[in-house]
C-alpha positions as a LaTeX table, in Angstrom:
\begin{tabular}{lrrr}
\hline
Residue & $x$ (\AA) & $y$ (\AA) & $z$ (\AA) \\
\hline
Unk1 & 13.72 & 21.91 & $-5.81$ \\
Unk2 & 10.06 & 20.99 & $-5.55$ \\
Unk3 & 9.54 & 17.31 & $-4.80$ \\
Unk4 & 7.18 & 15.60 & $-7.27$ \\
Unk5 & 4.96 & 13.25 & $-5.29$ \\
Unk6 & 2.53 & 12.18 & $-8.00$ \\
Unk7 & 2.59 & 11.87 & $-11.77$ \\
Unk8 & $-0.96$ & 13.22 & $-11.93$ \\
Unk9 & $-2.66$ & 15.18 & $-9.17$ \\
Unk10 & $-6.16$ & 16.62 & $-9.11$ \\
Unk11 & $-7.71$ & 19.04 & $-6.62$ \\
Unk12 & $-11.38$ & 20.01 & $-6.37$ \\
Unk13 & $-12.30$ & 18.87 & $-9.88$ \\
Unk14 & $-15.88$ & 19.64 & $-10.89$ \\
Unk15 & $-17.20$ & 18.82 & $-14.36$ \\
Unk16 & $-20.60$ & 19.62 & $-15.83$ \\
Unk17 & $-22.05$ & 18.05 & $-18.97$ \\
Unk18 & $-25.35$ & 19.25 & $-20.37$ \\
Unk19 & $-25.74$ & 21.56 & $-17.41$ \\
Unk20 & $-25.55$ & 18.66 & $-14.94$ \\
Unk21 & $-22.62$ & 18.19 & $-12.57$ \\
Unk22 & $-21.17$ & 14.76 & $-13.34$ \\
Unk23 & $-17.87$ & 14.92 & $-11.44$ \\
Unk24 & $-17.19$ & 16.23 & $-7.94$ \\
Unk25 & $-13.72$ & 15.10 & $-6.95$ \\
Unk26 & $-11.99$ & 16.79 & $-4.00$ \\
Unk27 & $-8.72$ & 14.93 & $-4.58$ \\
Unk28 & $-7.30$ & 12.28 & $-6.89$ \\
Unk29 & $-3.76$ & 11.27 & $-7.81$ \\
Unk30 & $-1.79$ & 8.68 & $-9.74$ \\
Unk31 & 1.83 & 7.80 & $-9.04$ \\
Unk32 & 4.41 & 7.08 & $-11.71$ \\
Unk33 & 3.92 & 3.52 & $-13.06$ \\
Unk34 & 0.75 & 3.04 & $-10.98$ \\
Unk35 & $-2.20$ & 1.22 & $-12.53$ \\
Unk36 & $-5.61$ & 2.39 & $-11.29$ \\
Unk37 & $-9.04$ & 0.98 & $-12.09$ \\
Unk38 & $-12.10$ & 3.19 & $-11.75$ \\
Unk39 & $-15.18$ & 1.01 & $-11.44$ \\
Unk40 & $-18.85$ & 1.70 & $-11.00$ \\
Unk41 & $-22.22$ & 1.29 & $-12.72$ \\
Unk42 & $-23.32$ & 3.10 & $-15.86$ \\
Unk43 & $-23.71$ & 6.78 & $-15.07$ \\
Unk44 & $-21.20$ & 6.73 & $-12.22$ \\
Unk45 & $-19.04$ & 9.34 & $-13.95$ \\
Unk46 & $-16.17$ & 7.12 & $-15.05$ \\
Unk47 & $-16.04$ & 8.34 & $-18.66$ \\
Unk48 & $-16.54$ & 11.96 & $-17.63$ \\
Unk49 & $-13.65$ & 11.62 & $-15.20$ \\
Unk50 & $-11.29$ & 10.40 & $-17.93$ \\
Unk51 & $-12.43$ & 13.10 & $-20.35$ \\
Unk52 & $-11.90$ & 15.68 & $-17.63$ \\
Unk53 & $-8.43$ & 14.36 & $-16.80$ \\
Unk54 & $-7.52$ & 14.45 & $-20.50$ \\
Unk55 & $-8.84$ & 18.04 & $-20.77$ \\
Unk56 & $-11.25$ & 16.92 & $-23.49$ \\
Unk57 & $-14.23$ & 18.45 & $-21.69$ \\
Unk58 & $-14.26$ & 21.76 & $-19.90$ \\
Unk59 & $-14.08$ & 21.75 & $-16.13$ \\
Unk60 & $-16.23$ & 24.02 & $-14.00$ \\
Unk61 & $-13.44$ & 24.29 & $-11.45$ \\
Unk62 & $-10.41$ & 22.45 & $-10.18$ \\
Unk63 & $-6.70$ & 22.06 & $-10.68$ \\
Unk64 & $-4.89$ & 19.35 & $-12.65$ \\
Unk65 & $-1.13$ & 19.00 & $-12.21$ \\
Unk66 & 1.19 & 16.73 & $-14.19$ \\
Unk67 & 4.65 & 15.97 & $-12.82$ \\
Unk68 & 4.24 & 18.80 & $-10.35$ \\
Unk69 & 3.25 & 21.47 & $-12.91$ \\
Unk70 & $-0.29$ & 22.80 & $-13.20$ \\
Unk71 & $-1.98$ & 22.20 & $-16.54$ \\
Unk72 & $-3.50$ & 25.53 & $-17.58$ \\
Unk73 & $-5.62$ & 26.18 & $-20.66$ \\
Unk74 & $-2.46$ & 27.25 & $-22.52$ \\
Unk75 & $-0.72$ & 23.98 & $-21.65$ \\
Unk76 & $-3.47$ & 21.53 & $-22.55$ \\
Unk77 & $-2.21$ & 20.61 & $-26.02$ \\
Unk78 & 1.33 & 19.96 & $-24.75$ \\
Unk79 & $-0.08$ & 17.96 & $-21.84$ \\
Unk80 & $-2.23$ & 15.79 & $-24.14$ \\
Unk81 & 0.87 & 14.93 & $-26.16$ \\
Unk82 & 2.31 & 13.28 & $-23.04$ \\
Unk83 & $-0.70$ & 11.08 & $-22.42$ \\
Unk84 & $-2.85$ & 8.77 & $-24.54$ \\
Unk85 & $-6.48$ & 7.71 & $-24.44$ \\
Unk86 & $-8.21$ & 4.54 & $-25.62$ \\
Unk87 & $-11.98$ & 4.48 & $-26.05$ \\
Unk88 & $-14.50$ & 1.66 & $-25.99$ \\
Unk89 & $-14.77$ & 1.85 & $-29.79$ \\
Unk90 & $-11.37$ & 1.71 & $-31.55$ \\
Unk91 & $-12.03$ & 4.78 & $-33.81$ \\
Unk92 & $-9.55$ & 3.67 & $-36.48$ \\
Unk93 & $-8.98$ & 5.56 & $-39.72$ \\
Unk94 & $-9.88$ & 4.03 & $-43.10$ \\
Unk95 & $-6.29$ & 3.16 & $-43.96$ \\
Unk96 & $-3.85$ & 0.37 & $-43.14$ \\
Unk97 & $-3.27$ & $-0.86$ & $-39.62$ \\
Unk98 & 0.33 & 0.39 & $-39.62$ \\
Unk99 & $-0.67$ & 3.84 & $-40.88$ \\
Unk100 & $-3.19$ & 4.06 & $-38.05$ \\
Unk101 & $-0.60$ & 3.25 & $-35.43$ \\
Unk102 & 2.05 & 5.54 & $-36.90$ \\
Unk103 & $-0.30$ & 8.53 & $-37.20$ \\
Unk104 & 0.06 & 9.70 & $-33.60$ \\
Unk105 & 3.83 & 9.69 & $-33.95$ \\
Unk106 & 3.70 & 11.67 & $-37.20$ \\
Unk107 & 1.44 & 14.27 & $-35.58$ \\
Unk108 & 4.13 & 14.65 & $-32.92$ \\
Unk109 & 6.73 & 15.38 & $-35.59$ \\
Unk110 & 8.38 & 11.97 & $-35.85$ \\
Unk111 & 9.92 & 11.23 & $-39.26$ \\
Unk112 & 7.83 & 8.88 & $-41.40$ \\
Unk113 & 10.38 & 6.05 & $-41.43$ \\
Unk114 & 10.87 & 6.22 & $-37.68$ \\
Unk115 & 7.12 & 6.47 & $-37.07$ \\
Unk116 & 6.52 & 3.32 & $-39.10$ \\
Unk117 & 9.31 & 1.46 & $-37.31$ \\
Unk118 & 7.98 & 2.43 & $-33.88$ \\
Unk119 & 4.45 & 1.66 & $-35.02$ \\
Unk120 & 5.49 & $-1.81$ & $-36.14$ \\
Unk121 & 7.22 & $-2.38$ & $-32.82$ \\
Unk122 & 4.02 & $-1.48$ & $-30.98$ \\
Unk123 & 1.93 & $-3.77$ & $-33.20$ \\
Unk124 & 4.29 & $-6.66$ & $-32.44$ \\
Unk125 & 3.96 & $-5.87$ & $-28.73$ \\
Unk126 & 0.21 & $-6.44$ & $-28.98$ \\
Unk127 & 0.64 & $-9.53$ & $-31.21$ \\
Unk128 & $-0.89$ & $-7.98$ & $-34.33$ \\
Unk129 & 2.24 & $-7.23$ & $-36.36$ \\
Unk130 & 1.03 & $-9.63$ & $-39.05$ \\
Unk131 & $-1.93$ & $-7.29$ & $-39.66$ \\
Unk132 & 0.20 & $-4.22$ & $-40.47$ \\
Unk133 & $-0.82$ & $-4.05$ & $-44.13$ \\
Unk134 & $-4.49$ & $-4.88$ & $-43.67$ \\
Unk135 & $-7.26$ & $-2.29$ & $-43.89$ \\
Unk136 & $-8.28$ & $-1.22$ & $-40.40$ \\
Unk137 & $-11.92$ & $-1.62$ & $-41.40$ \\
Unk138 & $-11.43$ & $-5.36$ & $-42.04$ \\
Unk139 & $-10.45$ & $-6.29$ & $-38.49$ \\
Unk140 & $-12.37$ & $-8.29$ & $-35.92$ \\
Unk141 & $-13.39$ & $-6.53$ & $-32.71$ \\
Unk142 & $-10.50$ & $-7.97$ & $-30.75$ \\
Unk143 & $-7.98$ & $-7.17$ & $-33.48$ \\
Unk144 & $-9.25$ & $-3.60$ & $-33.77$ \\
Unk145 & $-8.92$ & $-3.01$ & $-30.04$ \\
Unk146 & $-5.38$ & $-4.42$ & $-30.03$ \\
Unk147 & $-4.53$ & $-2.00$ & $-32.84$ \\
Unk148 & $-6.11$ & 0.85 & $-30.90$ \\
Unk149 & $-3.99$ & $-0.02$ & $-27.86$ \\
Unk150 & $-0.89$ & $-0.34$ & $-30.03$ \\
Unk151 & $-1.54$ & 3.14 & $-31.43$ \\
Unk152 & $-1.79$ & 4.56 & $-27.91$ \\
Unk153 & 1.39 & 2.85 & $-26.69$ \\
Unk154 & 3.36 & 3.76 & $-29.83$ \\
Unk155 & 3.67 & 7.39 & $-28.70$ \\
Unk156 & 5.29 & 6.24 & $-25.43$ \\
Unk157 & 2.79 & 8.02 & $-23.17$ \\
Unk158 & 3.65 & 8.71 & $-19.56$ \\
Unk159 & 0.00 & 8.04 & $-18.68$ \\
Unk160 & $-2.64$ & 6.14 & $-20.61$ \\
Unk161 & $-6.38$ & 6.56 & $-20.00$ \\
Unk162 & $-8.67$ & 3.71 & $-21.05$ \\
Unk163 & $-12.44$ & 4.02 & $-21.16$ \\
Unk164 & $-14.16$ & 0.61 & $-21.10$ \\
Unk165 & $-11.52$ & $-0.80$ & $-23.49$ \\
Unk166 & $-12.85$ & $-4.36$ & $-23.49$ \\
Unk167 & $-16.59$ & $-4.00$ & $-22.94$ \\
Unk168 & $-17.61$ & $-4.62$ & $-26.57$ \\
Unk169 & $-15.59$ & $-7.85$ & $-26.80$ \\
Unk170 & $-16.67$ & $-11.41$ & $-26.05$ \\
Unk171 & $-15.51$ & $-12.89$ & $-22.74$ \\
Unk172 & $-12.64$ & $-15.13$ & $-23.99$ \\
Unk173 & $-11.20$ & $-12.28$ & $-26.08$ \\
Unk174 & $-11.60$ & $-9.88$ & $-23.15$ \\
Unk175 & $-9.75$ & $-12.15$ & $-20.74$ \\
Unk176 & $-6.78$ & $-12.74$ & $-23.05$ \\
Unk177 & $-6.48$ & $-9.06$ & $-23.99$ \\
Unk178 & $-6.69$ & $-7.95$ & $-20.35$ \\
Unk179 & $-3.87$ & $-10.37$ & $-19.46$ \\
Unk180 & $-1.71$ & $-9.10$ & $-22.34$ \\
Unk181 & $-2.40$ & $-5.49$ & $-21.38$ \\
Unk182 & $-1.47$ & $-6.16$ & $-17.76$ \\
Unk183 & 1.84 & $-7.67$ & $-18.86$ \\
Unk184 & 2.63 & $-4.78$ & $-21.21$ \\
Unk185 & 1.78 & $-2.16$ & $-18.59$ \\
Unk186 & 4.02 & $-3.91$ & $-16.08$ \\
Unk187 & 6.93 & $-4.32$ & $-18.50$ \\
Unk188 & 6.72 & $-0.77$ & $-19.87$ \\
Unk189 & 6.17 & 0.93 & $-16.52$ \\
Unk190 & 3.40 & 3.03 & $-18.04$ \\
Unk191 & 0.95 & 4.56 & $-15.57$ \\
Unk192 & $-2.68$ & 3.86 & $-16.41$ \\
Unk193 & $-6.25$ & 4.66 & $-15.42$ \\
Unk194 & $-8.82$ & 2.15 & $-16.62$ \\
Unk195 & $-12.53$ & 2.97 & $-16.36$ \\
Unk196 & $-14.74$ & $-0.10$ & $-16.37$ \\
Unk197 & $-17.90$ & $-1.60$ & $-14.91$ \\
Unk198 & $-16.29$ & $-5.07$ & $-15.13$ \\
Unk199 & $-14.80$ & $-5.94$ & $-11.74$ \\
Unk200 & $-12.98$ & $-9.03$ & $-12.98$ \\
Unk201 & $-11.41$ & $-7.10$ & $-15.84$ \\
Unk202 & $-10.22$ & $-4.36$ & $-13.47$ \\
Unk203 & $-8.68$ & $-6.69$ & $-10.93$ \\
Unk204 & $-6.52$ & $-8.45$ & $-13.52$ \\
Unk205 & $-4.50$ & $-5.34$ & $-14.25$ \\
Unk206 & $-4.32$ & $-2.80$ & $-11.43$ \\
Unk207 & $-2.59$ & $-1.78$ & $-8.21$ \\
Unk208 & $-5.41$ & 0.40 & $-6.89$ \\
Unk209 & $-9.17$ & 0.22 & $-7.11$ \\
Unk210 & $-11.42$ & 3.30 & $-7.11$ \\
Unk211 & $-15.18$ & 2.79 & $-6.74$ \\
Unk212 & $-17.35$ & 5.63 & $-8.10$ \\
Unk213 & $-21.03$ & 6.45 & $-8.03$ \\
Unk214 & $-22.89$ & 9.61 & $-9.07$ \\
Unk215 & $-19.67$ & 11.45 & $-9.90$ \\
Unk216 & $-17.98$ & 10.87 & $-6.55$ \\
Unk217 & $-15.42$ & 8.41 & $-5.19$ \\
Unk218 & $-17.04$ & 6.08 & $-2.66$ \\
Unk219 & $-13.95$ & 4.05 & $-1.72$ \\
Unk220 & $-10.42$ & 3.51 & $-2.98$ \\
Unk221 & $-7.40$ & 1.45 & $-2.02$ \\
Unk222 & $-5.62$ & $-1.81$ & $-2.64$ \\
Unk223 & $-8.02$ & $-4.09$ & $-4.57$ \\
Unk224 & $-8.05$ & $-6.79$ & $-1.89$ \\
Unk225 & $-8.71$ & $-4.22$ & 0.85 \\
Unk226 & $-11.59$ & $-2.63$ & $-1.04$ \\
Unk227 & $-13.18$ & $-5.98$ & $-1.87$ \\
Unk228 & $-12.75$ & $-7.46$ & 1.62 \\
Unk229 & $-13.54$ & $-4.30$ & 3.62 \\
Unk230 & $-16.28$ & $-2.41$ & 1.76 \\
Unk231 & $-17.38$ & 0.85 & 3.35 \\
Unk232 & $-21.05$ & 0.30 & 2.49 \\
Unk233 & $-23.51$ & $-2.00$ & 0.72 \\
Unk234 & $-22.90$ & $-0.33$ & $-2.64$ \\
Unk235 & $-19.21$ & $-1.30$ & $-2.60$ \\
Unk236 & $-20.00$ & $-4.70$ & $-1.11$ \\
Unk237 & $-22.03$ & $-5.54$ & $-4.22$ \\
Unk238 & $-18.79$ & $-5.69$ & $-6.20$ \\
Unk239 & $-17.47$ & $-8.56$ & $-4.09$ \\
Unk240 & $-19.89$ & $-11.01$ & $-5.64$ \\
Unk241 & $-18.16$ & $-10.84$ & $-9.01$ \\
Unk242 & $-14.61$ & $-10.14$ & $-7.85$ \\
Unk243 & $-11.70$ & $-12.13$ & $-9.22$ \\
Unk244 & $-11.13$ & $-15.32$ & $-7.17$ \\
Unk245 & $-7.43$ & $-14.52$ & $-6.88$ \\
Unk246 & $-8.36$ & $-11.36$ & $-4.96$ \\
Unk247 & $-11.18$ & $-12.62$ & $-2.75$ \\
Unk248 & $-9.84$ & $-15.35$ & $-0.50$ \\
\hline
\end{tabular}
């Protein structure tokens, strides 16, 4: 029997957008239950990486494997049903909060009553159960992002990809939501990749830090190791705004 080392494994991934190569990744992997932050400035390739990993943009070359099995073009839909993605903007439908959260379950064939029950459970997890009957278009920014996260977690993904999930929120809301997300990820054992340019936000949640620039990984490792032992001046710049619990 083949031993599965990583939940997600990538080899020689190259992605082009608009004719420009935006990702050149010789190797990348995520273990089961591991939480990874991908940080870097605007244009570093963070969003393109997540879209490539989710098979939402075409890849020029490369191999993506999930639980030891290669994801081919024929398998992409089935693969995407095992993961979830959260974007910077919540992208909620013009219906009730509960209907939004239950929709992903219904698409996967879950009975309506069960989908609503699981959706409500996920809303409670993110402390917005009291908003279940409200129109999704009448939520504050923080409420909408909690609903978006609840929708992603409701389908019980094995891996969740998050693209700048807090960047449009004010600082107090961002801090509280990041802390709640870190707790939920830990308790659920869900593996996650979070793309962000916010170093403090990243360090609240993750086990491993990946620093990107111009579509390539510059350094990765334990957050404290990356912050305290930067490989170059580019990575060292992140130390100045690192979380005080990480930088001693």
